[in-house]
C-alpha positions as CSV (number, residue, x, y, z in Angstrom):
1,M,0.1,0.0,-0.4
2,G,1.1,3.5,-1.2
3,A,1.6,6.7,1.0
4,L,-1.9,7.8,2.4
5,K,-3.1,11.4,0.8
6,Q,-3.6,14.2,2.9
7,I,-7.2,15.7,2.1
8,L,-8.3,18.9,3.5
9,V,-11.7,19.7,3.4
10,G,-12.7,23.6,3.5
11,P,-15.5,25.3,5.8
12,V,-18.3,25.6,4.2
13,V,-18.7,29.4,2.4
14,S,-21.1,31.6,0.6
15,R,-20.3,31.7,-3.2
16,N,-22.5,32.9,-6.2
17,G,-25.6,33.0,-4.2
18,G,-25.0,30.1,-2.8
19,F,-23.5,27.6,-0.2
20,A,-20.4,25.3,-1.1
21,F,-17.0,23.7,0.6
22,D,-13.9,23.0,-1.1
23,T,-11.5,20.2,-0.9
24,F,-7.7,20.1,-1.5
25,C,-4.8,17.5,-2.4
26,A,-1.4,18.2,-3.2
27,P,-1.3,15.9,-5.8
28,D,-4.9,17.4,-7.4
29,G,-4.9,20.6,-6.2
30,L,-8.1,22.5,-4.8
31,K,-11.2,21.3,-6.0
32,R,-14.3,23.6,-5.8
33,G,-17.5,22.1,-4.4
34,Y,-20.8,22.2,-5.7
35,P,-22.8,25.1,-4.9
36,Y,-26.1,24.6,-3.1
37,R,-29.1,26.7,-2.3
38,R,-29.2,26.3,1.3
39,V,-26.5,26.0,4.0
40,E,-28.2,23.1,5.5
41,Q,-28.0,21.4,2.4
42,A,-24.0,22.4,2.1
43,N,-23.6,21.3,5.3
44,Y,-25.3,17.9,5.0
45,D,-22.7,17.1,2.5
46,R,-19.7,18.2,3.9
47,K,-20.4,15.9,6.8
48,A,-21.3,13.2,4.7
49,T,-18.0,13.5,2.5
50,L,-16.1,13.7,5.8
51,L,-17.2,10.4,7.1
52,G,-16.4,8.9,3.4
53,L,-13.2,10.2,3.8
54,Q,-12.5,9.2,7.1
55,L,-13.9,5.9,6.7
56,S,-11.4,5.1,3.6
57,R,-8.2,3.7,4.2
58,E,-6.5,5.7,1.2
59,F,-6.7,9.2,3.0
60,V,-5.7,11.2,5.7
61,T,-8.8,14.0,6.4
62,T,-8.4,17.1,8.0
63,A,-11.2,19.1,8.4
64,C,-10.9,23.1,8.6
65,E,-13.3,25.1,10.6
66,T,-12.0,28.6,9.2
67,I,-10.6,29.9,5.7
68,L,-7.3,30.9,7.0
69,E,-7.0,27.3,7.9
70,F,-8.0,25.9,5.0
71,Q,-5.8,28.5,3.2
72,L,-2.5,27.8,5.3
73,G,-3.4,24.1,5.0
74,C,-2.8,24.4,1.1
75,I,0.2,26.6,1.5
76,A,2.4,24.6,3.8
77,P,5.6,23.7,3.0
78,Q,5.9,20.2,1.5
79,A,7.8,17.1,2.6
80,D,10.6,18.2,0.5
81,G,10.8,21.9,1.7
82,T,9.6,23.1,-1.8
83,A,6.3,25.6,-0.8
84,G,2.9,24.4,-1.6
85,P,0.5,24.9,-4.1
86,K,-0.8,29.0,-4.4
87,V,-4.2,29.0,-3.2
88,P,-6.9,31.4,-6.0
89,H,-7.0,35.0,-4.9
90,D,-10.9,34.2,-4.7
91,M,-10.2,32.3,-1.4
92,A,-9.3,35.2,0.4
93,P,-10.6,35.4,4.1
94,D,-12.3,38.8,3.4
95,E,-14.8,37.6,0.4
96,A,-16.5,34.7,2.0
97,F,-18.2,33.9,5.2
98,V,-17.8,30.6,6.9
99,F,-21.1,29.2,8.9
100,Q,-20.7,26.6,11.3
101,I,-24.3,25.2,12.6
């Protein structure tokens, strides 16, 4: 069995008139989440995604509760000492709202 993939799951944020969360994995990069009309739907999907990833034996999952935590995880130094991938500008903390229910 190979090395486990580290996956970050971002918080639910408002985006384009809806609510979504993103995921990040160093080899695959940032993946935008599906925008839901209701925050409850986005929270439910995030919880289901986290549970599914935690039950898998291929991933190490980190649930980020803030945009800043998610951004720092995305740009953290990698094992070889190089900087991680850049987070897109539209992930700036002042451009999204975090919802915790």
